[in-house]
N, CA, C and O of each residue as an XYZ file, in Angstrom:
904
protein
N     102.953    139.730    100.075
C     103.390    138.556     99.131
C     102.432    137.276     99.608
O     102.272    136.942    100.782
N     101.839    136.640     98.463
C     101.213    135.541     98.722
C     102.085    134.424     99.336
O     103.309    134.536     99.266
N     101.538    133.383     99.916
C     102.346    132.186    100.589
C     102.605    131.335     99.783
O     101.732    130.480     99.635
N     103.839    131.212     98.967
C     104.129    130.107     97.944
C     103.638    128.536     98.435
O     103.643    127.619     97.613
N     103.290    128.356     99.608
C     103.133    127.071    100.047
C     101.448    126.819     99.808
O     100.867    125.746     99.966
N     100.954    127.872     99.463
C      99.406    127.736     99.409
C      99.060    127.172     98.052
O      99.799    127.216     97.069
N      97.767    126.596     98.108
C      97.177    126.187     96.936
C      96.082    127.124     96.268
O      95.375    126.751     95.332
N      96.026    128.218     96.774
C      95.044    129.183     96.358
C      95.093    129.353     95.021
O      96.144    129.603     94.431
N      93.958    129.228     94.448
C      93.389    129.647     92.973
C      94.342    128.564     92.030
O      94.593    128.788     90.846
N      94.791    127.433     92.722
C      95.296    126.257     92.025
C      94.198    125.352     91.449
O      93.188    125.166     92.127
N      94.327    124.784     90.259
C      93.426    123.667     89.756
C      94.070    122.491     89.845
O      95.113    122.284     89.225
N      93.463    121.545     90.687
C      94.351    120.441     91.138
C      93.427    119.149     90.775
O      92.296    119.095     91.258
N      93.852    118.216     90.015
C      93.195    117.047     89.932
C      93.497    115.870     90.754
O      94.672    115.540     90.911
N      92.522    115.199     91.300
C      92.872    114.167     92.297
C      92.032    112.778     91.693
O      90.806    112.743     91.589
N      92.729    111.925     91.413
C      92.189    110.756     90.842
C      91.670    109.804     92.248
O      92.111    109.961     93.387
N      90.820    108.985     91.907
C      90.287    108.049     93.019
C      89.901    108.822     94.180
O      90.242    108.442     95.300
N      89.154    109.971     93.995
C      89.004    110.956     95.297
C      87.490    110.661     95.744
O      86.836    111.375     96.504
N      87.116    109.635     95.214
C      85.465    109.335     95.866
C      85.484    108.957     97.299
O      84.549    109.261     98.039
N      86.587    108.262     97.735
C      86.597    107.718     99.154
C      87.882    107.870     99.479
O      88.730    108.405     98.765
N      88.107    107.248    100.927
C      89.389    107.014    101.570
C      90.531    108.103    101.544
O      90.327    109.277    101.853
N      91.555    107.681    101.210
C      92.651    108.757    101.246
C      92.441    109.788     99.956
O      92.524    111.010    100.079
N      92.209    109.237     98.932
C      91.930    110.459     97.699
C      90.809    111.409     98.131
O      90.846    112.536     97.636
N      89.974    111.166     98.848
C      88.994    112.009     99.255
C      89.509    112.923    100.150
O      89.247    114.101     99.907
N      90.260    112.647    101.246
C      91.105    113.358    102.182
C      92.096    114.483    101.334
O      92.213    115.665    101.659
N      92.688    113.914    100.322
C      93.536    114.807     99.652
C      92.527    116.071     98.838
O      92.863    117.254     98.778
N      91.461    115.596     98.351
C      90.639    116.670     97.638
C      90.308    117.643     98.694
O      90.547    118.832     98.481
N      89.766    117.255     99.848
C      89.400    117.937    100.732
C      90.473    119.074    101.303
O      90.188    120.229    101.621
N      91.526    118.564    101.340
C      92.973    119.236    101.828
C      92.961    120.211    100.818
O      92.901    121.381    101.198
N      93.009    119.954     99.460
C      93.205    120.959     98.341
C      92.321    122.045     98.592
O      92.796    123.160     98.813
N      91.058    121.848     98.584
C      89.849    122.850     98.828
C      90.008    123.576    100.150
O      89.790    124.777    100.316
N      90.432    122.667    101.119
C      90.560    123.588    102.545
C      91.694    124.514    102.232
O      91.588    125.545    102.896
N      92.891    124.500    101.341
C      93.818    125.367    101.245
C      93.709    126.289    100.145
O      94.718    126.847     99.716
N      92.457    126.517     99.604
C      91.931    127.533     98.580
C      92.281    127.261     97.275
O      92.394    128.173     96.456
N      92.490    125.949     96.957
C      92.400    125.549     95.796
C      91.209    124.795     95.139
O      90.294    124.464     95.893
N      91.116    124.485     93.810
C      89.986    123.733     93.302
C      90.321    122.417     93.150
O      91.196    122.035     92.374
N      89.556    121.583     93.974
C      89.938    120.110     93.533
C      88.865    119.383     92.568
O      87.656    119.261     92.762
N      89.624    118.943     91.495
C      88.791    118.448     90.352
C      88.614    116.644     90.662
O      89.585    115.892     90.581
N      87.558    116.278     90.929
C      87.361    114.840     91.472
C      87.499    114.181     90.286
O      86.849    114.677     89.366
N      88.275    113.022     89.977
C      88.253    112.183     88.964
C      88.132    110.819     89.517
O      89.088    110.335     90.124
N      87.022    110.152     89.353
C      86.494    109.070     90.000
C      85.625    108.029     89.063
O      84.785    108.401     88.244
N      85.925    106.865     89.290
C      85.022    105.942     88.297
C      83.559    106.046     88.795
O      82.571    105.980     88.064
N      83.556    106.187     89.888
C      82.042    105.890     90.466
C      81.461    107.269     90.784
O      81.609    107.901     91.830
N      80.766    107.622     89.681
C      80.110    108.995     89.672
C      79.237    109.547     90.820
O      79.162    110.748     91.078
N      78.595    108.588     91.476
C      77.784    108.699     92.767
C      78.681    109.368     93.853
O      78.412    110.389     94.486
N      79.748    108.631     93.941
C      80.957    108.884     94.992
C      81.487    110.331     94.768
O      81.547    111.191     95.647
N      81.914    110.498     93.289
C      82.501    111.836     93.040
C      81.618    112.899     93.192
O      82.121    113.964     93.548
N      80.360    112.856     92.995
C      79.355    113.968     93.144
C      79.211    114.250     94.744
O      78.937    115.354     95.214
N      79.432    113.126     95.459
C      79.156    113.561     96.826
C      80.387    114.346     97.544
O      80.242    115.000     98.577
N      81.553    114.198     96.888
C      82.769    114.877     97.403
C      82.838    116.292     96.991
O      83.120    117.118     97.859
N      82.584    116.742     95.592
C      82.826    118.134     95.458
C      81.930    118.318     93.893
O      81.785    117.433     93.049
N      81.465    119.578     93.836
C      80.789    119.808     92.519
C      81.760    119.547     91.344
O      81.354    119.074     90.282
N      83.135    119.887     91.576
C      83.853    119.812     90.237
C      84.128    118.463     89.947
O      85.335    118.221     89.983
N      83.318    117.385     89.636
C      83.783    115.947     89.412
C      83.313    115.657     88.360
O      82.233    116.058     87.926
N      84.242    114.764     87.709
C      83.968    114.103     86.454
C      84.496    112.408     86.516
O      85.415    111.871     87.134
N      83.558    111.927     85.666
C      83.830    110.398     85.472
C      85.092    109.947     84.947
O      85.335    110.445     83.848
N      85.926    109.203     85.362
C      87.243    108.690     84.874
C      87.444    107.259     85.008
O      87.148    106.790     86.107
N      87.875    106.482     84.137
C      88.347    105.323     84.446
C      89.790    105.208     83.855
O      90.032    105.088     82.654
N      90.653    105.257     84.790
C      92.149    105.626     84.413
C      92.939    104.400     83.626
O      94.014    104.548     83.044
N      92.221    103.201     83.717
C      92.649    102.166     82.909
C      92.183    102.291     81.293
O      92.690    101.561     80.442
N      91.252    103.207     80.997
C      91.007    103.399     79.746
C      91.610    104.486     78.892
O      91.356    105.626     79.280
N      92.296    104.383     77.899
C      92.864    105.445     77.067
C      91.729    106.254     76.556
O      92.147    107.403     76.413
N      90.648    106.179     76.264
C      89.673    106.980     75.522
C      89.090    107.605     76.850
O      88.877    108.814     76.748
N      88.774    107.025     78.116
C      88.335    107.865     79.072
C      89.332    108.960     79.611
O      88.897    110.067     79.928
N      90.517    108.686     79.701
C      91.544    109.603     79.883
C      91.525    111.026     78.841
O      91.660    112.193     79.207
N      91.346    110.592     77.657
C      91.171    111.615     76.696
C      89.982    112.346     76.791
O      90.077    113.530     76.466
N      88.792    111.906     77.185
C      87.485    112.543     77.353
C      87.637    113.262     78.600
O      87.093    114.366     78.583
N      88.265    112.927     79.756
C      88.488    113.495     80.961
C      89.347    114.753     80.721
O      88.949    115.831     81.162
N      90.353    114.676     80.131
C      91.335    115.768     79.600
C      90.429    116.867     78.900
O      90.215    117.947     79.450
N      89.955    116.564     77.768
C      88.996    117.325     77.155
C      87.982    118.060     77.927
O      87.817    119.248     77.647
N      87.282    117.521     78.857
C      86.421    118.092     79.773
C      86.840    118.905     80.746
O      86.064    119.735     81.218
N      88.256    118.775     81.233
C      88.752    119.570     82.438
C      89.348    120.689     81.432
O      89.212    121.856     81.797
N      89.942    120.462     80.303
C      90.459    121.732     79.416
C      89.462    122.646     79.224
O      89.702    123.839     79.415
N      88.148    122.196     78.803
C      87.034    123.019     78.543
C      86.521    123.750     79.574
O      85.966    124.813     79.295
N      86.606    123.346     80.860
C      86.144    123.810     81.958
C      87.043    124.780     82.621
O      86.679    125.847     83.115
N      88.292    124.301     82.586
C      89.498    125.346     83.422
C      90.605    125.821     82.573
O      91.337    126.758     82.892
N      90.723    125.014     81.270
C      92.004    125.593     80.544
C      93.372    125.271     80.785
O      94.286    125.455     79.982
N      93.496    124.652     82.225
C      94.831    124.475     82.645
C      94.845    123.592     83.929
O      93.920    123.587     84.742
N      95.834    122.942     84.023
C      95.933    122.032     85.263
C      97.179    122.454     86.002
O      98.269    122.387     85.434
N      97.049    122.956     87.450
C      98.198    123.396     88.000
C      98.677    122.086     89.173
O      99.648    122.199     89.922
N      97.924    121.081     89.132
C      98.467    119.982     90.125
C      97.566    118.636     89.677
O      96.426    118.603     89.215
N      98.386    117.664     89.948
C      97.940    116.234     89.593
C      98.187    115.389     90.692
O      99.356    115.372     91.078
N      97.397    114.701     91.278
C      97.626    113.711     92.175
C      97.008    112.221     91.538
O      95.842    111.875     91.346
N      98.092    111.621     91.338
C      97.834    109.941     90.658
C      97.464    109.231     91.916
O      98.375    108.657     92.512
N      96.139    109.184     92.451
C      96.076    108.278     93.635
C      95.192    107.079     93.385
O      95.046    106.269     94.301
N      94.500    106.866     92.052
C      93.332    105.886     91.944
C      94.310    104.356     91.632
O      95.162    104.265     90.748
N      93.967    103.387     92.483
C      94.561    102.392     92.515
C      93.733    101.226     92.981
O      92.752    101.466     93.685
N      94.016    100.051     92.674
C      93.245     98.807     93.045
C      94.098     98.265     94.414
O      95.266     97.912     94.256
N      93.573     98.220     95.549
C      94.182     97.759     96.691
C      93.226     97.080     97.587
O      93.434     95.900     97.871
N      92.071     97.779     98.122
C      91.418     97.220     99.007
C      90.517     95.990     98.933
O      90.058     95.301     99.844
N      90.349     95.869     97.250
C      89.526     94.541     97.116
C      90.493     93.340     96.761
O      89.992     92.287     96.367
N      91.875     93.468     96.891
C      92.787     92.413     96.557
C      92.440     91.455     97.638
O      91.994     91.808     98.730
N      92.686     90.104     97.248
C      92.560     88.955     98.121
C      94.072     88.391     98.135
O      94.593     87.869     97.150
N      94.706     88.565     99.381
C      96.127     88.113     99.675
C      96.326     86.635     99.244
O      95.548     85.778     99.665
N      97.231     86.354     98.511
C      97.864     85.120     98.089
C      99.006     84.851     97.646
O      99.505     85.831     97.092
N      99.799     83.734     97.644
C     101.012     83.553     97.031
C     101.151     84.080     95.653
O     100.192     84.083     94.881
N     102.471     84.584     95.287
C     102.457     84.987     94.002
C     102.185     84.063     92.888
O     101.819     84.484     91.790
N     102.359     82.778     93.152
C     101.981     81.870     92.028
C     100.744     81.577     91.897
O     100.432     81.016     90.846
N      99.732     81.844     92.852
C      98.243     82.022     92.588
C      97.689     83.101     91.918
O      96.597     82.914     91.381
N      98.305     84.389     91.822
C      97.858     85.371     91.166
C      97.497     85.036     89.704
O      98.405     84.559     89.023
N      96.255     85.228     89.115
C      96.006     84.929     87.742
C      96.600     86.028     86.850
O      96.986     87.081     87.358
N      96.679     85.804     85.535
C      97.252     86.841     84.503
C      96.025     87.874     84.487
O      96.302     89.069     84.391
N      95.038     87.581     84.552
C      93.880     88.458     84.473
C      93.980     89.179     85.908
O      93.761     90.383     85.775
N      94.187     88.889     86.956
C      94.375     89.860     88.045
C      95.468     90.707     87.884
O      95.390     91.923     88.058
N      96.640     90.030     87.510
C      97.909     90.935     87.232
C      97.537     91.937     86.269
O      97.863     93.095     86.533
N      96.916     91.708     85.205
C      96.879     92.609     84.091
C      95.641     93.793     84.559
O      95.791     94.982     84.277
N      94.640     93.375     85.169
C      93.722     94.409     85.657
C      94.478     95.477     86.600
O      94.350     96.691     86.442
N      95.250     94.912     87.561
C      95.643     95.888     88.618
C      96.650     96.654     88.027
O      96.698     97.848     88.325
N      97.553     96.138     87.158
C      98.599     97.034     86.488
C      97.837     98.075     85.530
O      98.266     99.213     85.339
N      96.773     97.617     85.003
C      96.037     98.707     83.985
C      95.634     99.881     84.817
O      95.690    100.981     84.267
N      95.274     99.822     85.938
C      94.936    100.898     86.816
C      96.098    101.472     87.685
O      96.235    102.694     87.758
N      96.882    100.683     88.301
C      98.021    101.267     89.282
C      99.092    101.767     88.451
O      99.667    102.790     88.825
N      99.409    101.262     87.495
C     100.764    101.736     86.738
C     100.403    102.378     85.453
O     100.737    103.554     85.315
N      99.760    101.773     84.475
C      99.502    102.355     83.131
C      98.460    103.546     83.376
O      98.474    104.520     82.624
N      97.613    103.458     84.374
C      96.812    104.594     84.641
C      97.485    105.860     84.694
O      97.172    106.758     83.913
N      98.317    105.989     85.490
C      98.996    107.272     85.877
C      99.776    107.839     84.702
O      99.751    109.034     84.408
N     100.465    106.924     84.055
C     101.054    107.156     82.595
C     100.148    107.662     81.848
O     100.239    108.856     81.561
N      99.120    106.925     81.382
C      98.042    107.634     80.490
C      97.444    108.868     80.839
O      97.318    109.736     79.975
N      97.138    109.015     81.770
C      96.444    110.142     82.481
C      97.325    111.471     82.281
O      96.872    112.512     81.805
N      98.653    111.285     82.714
C      99.527    112.373     82.764
C      99.829    112.652     81.333
O     100.145    113.801     81.021
N      99.752    111.549     80.277
C     100.149    112.036     79.030
C      98.826    112.956     78.408
O      99.010    113.915     77.659
N      97.659    112.561     78.787
C      96.470    113.034     78.408
C      96.365    114.353     78.911
O      95.813    115.218     78.231
N      96.885    114.630     80.156
C      96.867    116.217     80.748
C      98.046    116.868     80.390
O      98.101    118.036     80.776
N      99.070    116.426     79.723
C     100.330    116.978     79.389
C     100.141    118.621     79.123
O     100.520    119.546     79.842
N      99.403    118.673     77.803
C      99.179    120.211     77.328
C      98.431    121.167     78.493
O      98.608    122.383     78.547
N      97.647    120.488     79.328
C      97.027    121.425     80.498
C      98.093    121.533     81.579
O      98.053    122.543     82.281
N      98.940    120.724     81.783
C      99.920    120.898     82.784
C     100.986    121.781     82.351
O     101.579    122.491     83.163
N     101.301    121.773     80.924
C     102.235    122.680     80.455
C     101.585    124.101     80.574
O     102.346    125.034     80.832
N     100.314    124.339     80.419
C      99.649    125.539     80.532
C      99.330    126.137     82.068
O      98.934    127.284     82.274
N      99.543    125.288     82.941
C      99.405    125.456     84.391
C     100.493    126.455     85.108
O     101.454    126.797     84.420
N     100.412    126.852     86.203
C     101.257    127.613     86.955
C     102.028    126.884     87.676
O     101.616    126.490     88.768
N     103.516    126.495     87.148
C     104.274    125.837     88.116
C     103.633    124.329     88.314
O     103.525    123.780     89.410
N     103.314    123.881     87.321
C     102.596    122.495     87.716
C     103.260    121.422     88.379
O     104.458    121.261     88.145
N     102.639    120.625     89.209
C     103.276    119.614     90.072
C     102.534    118.326     90.001
O     101.308    118.413     89.938
N     103.078    117.150     90.000
C     102.370    115.983     89.904
C     102.785    115.188     91.160
O     103.986    115.062     91.398
N     102.075    114.772     91.786
C     102.326    113.720     92.755
C     101.732    112.488     92.582
O     100.509    112.356     92.545
N     102.710    111.347     92.447
C     102.301    109.876     92.190
C     102.234    109.196     93.770
O     103.147    109.383     94.574
N     101.150    108.469     94.055
C     101.077    107.912     95.036
C     101.600    106.425     95.136
O     100.849    105.484     94.876
N     102.955    106.239     95.535
C     103.448    104.847     95.688
C     103.019    104.088     96.779
O     101.813    104.163     97.012
N     103.706    103.359     97.526
C     103.532    102.670     98.763
C     104.853    102.162     99.477
O     105.861    101.878     98.830
N     104.784    102.078    100.723
C     105.849    101.627    101.505
C     106.200    100.131    101.400
O     107.254     99.607    101.759
N     105.033     99.487    100.796
C     105.093     98.025    100.555
C     106.299     97.583     99.557
O     106.832     96.474     99.554
N     106.623     98.699     98.695
C     107.608     98.514     97.804
C     109.115     98.443     98.527
O     109.899     97.593     98.104
N     109.450     99.168     99.414
C     110.541     99.094    100.246
C     110.573     97.869    101.371
O     111.608     97.349    101.787
N     109.367     97.557    101.732
C     109.150     96.367    102.645
C     109.163     94.970    101.927
O     109.539     93.934    102.476
N     108.785     95.047    100.853
C     108.698     93.649     99.998
C     107.570     92.844    100.521
O     107.619     91.617    100.598
N     106.569     93.549    100.875
C     105.480     92.648    101.734
C     104.903     91.600    100.922
O     104.462     91.923     99.819
N     104.835     90.377    101.303
C     104.307     89.288    100.690
C     102.718     89.292    100.708
O     102.048     89.993    101.466
N     102.213     88.412     99.767
C     100.804     88.342     99.933
C      99.968     88.982     98.484
O      98.878     88.544     98.114
N     100.607     89.922     97.886
C     100.093     90.810     96.809
C     101.310     91.360     95.922
O     101.646     92.539     95.807
N     101.822     90.375     95.395
C     103.157     90.683     94.382
C     102.788     91.833     93.714
O     103.364     92.912     93.855
N     101.544     91.570     92.761
C     101.155     92.605     91.685
C     101.150     93.862     92.260
O     101.725     94.780     91.675
N     100.549     94.062     93.393
C     100.431     95.607     93.971
C     101.797     95.994     94.313
O     102.060     97.179     94.106
N     102.699     95.281     94.777
C     103.921     95.743     95.257
C     104.794     96.022     94.074
O     105.590     96.960     94.114
N     104.652     95.050     92.751
C     105.263     95.456     91.443
C     104.694     96.695     90.874
O     105.362     97.454     90.172
N     103.428     96.900     91.188
C     102.905     98.235     90.352
C     103.475     99.356     91.092
O     104.066    100.215     90.438
N     103.382     99.484     92.428
C     103.851    100.660     93.100
C     105.303    100.779     93.008
O     105.717    101.930     93.141
N     106.205     99.841     92.807
C     107.522     99.886     92.608
C     107.696    100.648     90.961
O     108.620    101.404     90.661
N     106.770    100.304     90.203
C     106.810    100.735     88.842
C     106.558    102.130     88.842
O     107.271    102.880     88.176
N     105.393    102.650     89.681
C     105.054    104.047     89.889
C     106.491    104.815     90.260
O     106.846    105.859     89.712
N     107.154    104.206     91.156
C     108.246    104.978     91.862
C     109.318    105.238     90.654
O     109.774    106.351     90.391
N     109.618    104.137     90.023
C     110.453    104.153     88.732
C     110.179    105.332     87.749
O     110.934    106.210     87.329
N     108.908    105.086     87.522
C     108.171    105.957     86.501
C     108.393    107.554     86.824
O     108.699    108.425     86.009
N     108.187    107.684     88.053
C     108.475    109.042     88.501
C     109.715    109.692     88.432
O     109.807    110.902     88.226
N     110.825    108.828     88.620
C     112.200    109.270     88.494
C     112.482    109.609     87.095
O     113.179    110.584     86.813
N     111.896    108.735     86.086
C     112.225    108.808     84.848
C     111.405    110.039     84.256
O     111.938    110.747     83.402
N     110.189    110.282     84.676
C     109.439    111.492     84.129
C     110.191    112.771     84.490
O     110.382    113.641     83.641
N     110.655    112.895     85.862
C     111.070    114.032     86.485
C     112.253    114.727     85.403
O     112.463    115.934     85.281
N     112.844    113.786     84.779
C     113.882    114.268     83.818
C     113.174    114.785     82.385
O     113.654    115.703     81.719
N     112.019    114.090     82.035
C     111.429    114.514     80.791
C     110.595    115.769     81.102
O     110.542    116.633     80.226
N     110.006    115.937     82.143
C     109.104    117.022     82.388
C     109.849    118.316     83.102
O     109.273    119.370     83.370
N     111.041    118.070     83.320
C     111.952    119.381     83.855
C     111.980    120.425     82.982
O     111.845    121.598     83.332
N     112.174    120.001     81.686
C     112.266    121.138     80.612
C     111.029    122.049     80.652
O     111.168    123.244     80.395
N     109.903    121.572     80.943
C     108.660    122.204     80.917
C     108.387    122.973     82.359
O     107.421    123.713     82.546
N     109.274    122.710     83.221
C     109.065    123.418     84.536
C     108.099    122.598     85.257
O     107.482    123.260     86.092
N     107.765    121.344     85.201
C     106.822    120.780     85.668
C     107.527    119.630     86.809
O     108.328    118.758     86.473
N     107.105    119.820     87.998
C     107.834    118.952     89.047
C     106.928    117.647     89.139
O     105.741    117.660     88.810
N     107.542    116.601     89.580
C     106.870    115.150     89.875
C     107.652    114.601     90.953
O     108.877    114.508     90.878
N     106.945    114.215     92.007
C     107.329    113.489     93.144
C     106.420    112.248     93.452
O     105.269    112.129     93.033
N     107.058    111.369     94.213
C     106.210    110.334     94.824
C     106.058    110.457     96.342
O     107.012    110.876     96.998
N     104.919    110.117     96.930
C     104.611    109.951     98.306
C     104.315    108.423     98.577
O     103.394    107.864     97.981
N     105.121    107.747     99.499
C     104.841    106.511     99.787
C     104.328    106.026    101.083
O     105.064    105.573    101.960
N     102.772    106.155    101.202
C     102.150    105.989    102.584
C     102.459    104.453    102.928
O     102.573    103.489    102.171
N     102.552    104.542    104.235
C     102.478    103.065    104.870
C     100.790    102.812    105.158
O      99.882    103.596    104.883
N     100.693    101.602    105.732
C      99.286    101.241    106.139
C      98.606    102.387    106.648
O      98.974    103.010    107.643
N      97.471    102.694    105.856
C      96.635    103.889    106.140
C      95.345    103.318    106.124
O      94.966    102.525    105.263
N      94.465    103.843    107.365
C      93.266    102.927    107.563
C      92.222    104.072    107.260
O      92.481    105.183    107.722
N      91.090    103.908    106.542
C      89.843    104.694    105.963
C      88.807    103.916    106.385
O      88.841    102.908    107.090
N      87.609    104.644    105.740
C      86.387    103.876    105.991
C      86.185    102.598    104.974
O      85.204    101.857    105.039
N      87.078    102.474    104.183
C      87.162    101.426    102.961
C      87.363     99.987    103.760
O      88.264     99.855    104.589
N      86.593     99.102    103.485
C      86.958     97.653    104.304
C      87.980     97.261    103.091
O      88.004     97.673    101.931
N      88.792     96.346    103.749
C      89.824     95.782    102.890
C      90.246     94.500    103.584
O      90.166     94.344    104.803
N      90.761     93.468    102.614
C      91.263     92.155    103.114
C      92.710     92.009    103.144
O      93.219     90.946    103.500
N      93.530     93.206    102.724
C      94.945     93.051    102.425
C      95.989     93.125    103.992
O      97.216     93.038    104.030
N      95.263     93.267    104.901
C      95.947     93.095    106.090
C      95.251     92.346    107.038
O      94.118     92.722    107.337
N      95.794     91.210    107.640
C      95.117     90.287    108.613
C      95.362     91.024    109.928
O      96.105     92.003    110.010
N      94.690     90.492    110.952
C      94.753     91.104    112.373
C      96.358     90.740    112.836
O      96.978     91.547    113.529
N      96.856     89.701    112.479
C      98.275     89.231    112.913
C      99.247     90.306    112.313
O     100.159     90.804    112.972
N      99.004     90.590    111.135
C     100.048     91.293    110.103
C      99.797     92.606    110.932
O     100.799     93.131    111.419
N      98.703     93.135    111.126
C      98.397     94.550    111.732
C      99.165     94.542    112.959
O      99.961     95.476    113.050
N      99.130     93.699    113.959
C      99.802     93.831    115.072
C     101.303     93.909    114.943
O     101.993     94.653    115.641
N     101.852     92.957    113.846
C     103.149     93.054    113.715
C     103.678     94.309    113.228
O     104.760     94.713    113.652
N     102.947     95.021    112.296
C     103.371     96.346    111.771
C     103.329     97.210    112.825
O     104.399     97.718    113.161
N     102.297     97.506    113.446
C     102.373     98.208    114.828
C     103.560     98.371    115.541
O     104.143     99.423    115.805
N     103.913     97.021    115.877
C     105.214     96.751    116.779
C     106.560     97.105    116.000
O     107.584     97.291    116.658
N     106.576     97.196    114.707
C     107.661     97.898    114.161
C     107.953     99.353    113.813
O     108.976     99.845    113.337
N     106.614    100.010    114.227
C     106.600    101.618    113.934
C     107.350    102.106    115.007
O     107.580    101.475    116.038
N     107.807    103.478    114.698
C     108.361    104.235    115.780
C     107.158    104.791    116.704
O     107.256    104.991    117.915
N     106.031    105.000    115.933
C     104.703    105.580    116.604
C     103.842    104.532    116.573
O     103.402    104.218    115.467
N     103.498    103.918    117.526
C     102.766    102.451    117.517
C     101.151    102.768    117.478
O     100.391    102.382    118.367
N     100.793    103.409    116.502
C      99.304    103.709    116.205
C      99.102    103.687    114.776
O     100.023    103.983    114.015
N      97.812    103.313    114.310
C      97.370    103.540    113.060
C      97.535    104.691    112.513
O      97.309    105.690    113.196
N      97.989    104.829    111.082
C      97.827    106.080    110.336
C      96.515    106.386    109.699
O      95.758    105.480    109.350
N      96.255    107.544    109.554
C      94.939    107.803    108.997
C      95.064    108.907    107.742
O      96.132    109.495    107.573
N      94.209    109.090    107.095
C      94.196    110.088    106.062
C      94.824    111.416    106.150
O      95.515    111.938    105.275
N      94.500    111.930    107.346
C      94.829    113.298    107.957
C      96.354    113.352    107.918
O      96.951    114.394    107.648
N      97.033    112.079    108.225
C      98.511    111.964    108.312
C      99.240    112.024    106.969
O     100.471    111.988    106.989
N      98.576    112.114    105.779
C      98.927    112.101    104.648
C      99.079    113.197    103.619
O      99.853    113.346    102.673
N      97.933    114.028    104.189
C      97.710    115.307    103.264
C      98.603    116.396    103.316
O      98.684    117.227    102.411
N      99.385    116.420    104.513
C     100.281    117.601    104.675
C     101.539    117.442    103.541
O     101.878    118.477    102.967
N     102.131    116.376    103.254
C     103.132    116.268    102.340
C     102.679    116.444    100.845
O     103.406    116.915     99.970
N     101.348    115.994    100.652
C     100.744    116.161     99.203
C     100.561    117.620     99.134
O     101.097    118.164     98.169
N      99.939    118.336     99.925
C      99.652    119.717     99.731
C     100.949    120.491     99.461
O     101.075    121.316     98.557
N     102.024    120.094    100.452
C     103.190    120.789    100.207
C     103.928    120.691     98.945
O     104.474    121.689     98.474
N     103.980    119.471     98.330
C     104.458    119.150     96.979
C     103.486    119.756     95.980
O     104.032    120.117     94.937
N     102.355    119.926     96.042
C     101.653    120.748     95.188
C     101.374    122.247     95.070
O     100.794    122.875     94.184
N     102.033    122.707     96.381
C     102.259    124.185     96.199
C     103.214    124.717     95.343
O     103.344    125.937     95.244
């Protein structure tokens, strides 16, 4: 009997997989026997991760449709989707009253509207999949209420709420959907969202006083996709 926890022969779309944690998710899918379909706005980074790479701007409805058409033509189904693409590393921390409407709308278009639009575009392929599973990446910033980037915290809170609501709508199709909420996870991507003082304070609050890295995240995601 095959291992039900394995991703062998499963077709899994990972957004924002050209770098950082997304790339780690994609490598974990491939390492467990699945096919990782890289969805990335930066085509050069996408191609460097895997051969099965497609350009995708999750903030664009047309791009989501074109991506779904390309994946459908290539594979005919989707067994897993990791909605990982998000704006985070480029955020400049500031009081909520200094966030501009443009900054708010741009971030929401990627972090919250993007997962909804892509899930909608891929729904026929997910229905055609084998026990399809969606994993939405939220953040522990929601539960901590961390200051300095309210629009990011609000977007990830929206992702968590959307997941709960979608679970009831997708259940009839046998499609599972869950969230994973990573804490501060350090990758090769430079970012301005954590000051040295905040970093020290966060480590002091953790049960394990060490930085988290992408490899810490992949186990739960692979399990939920299986």
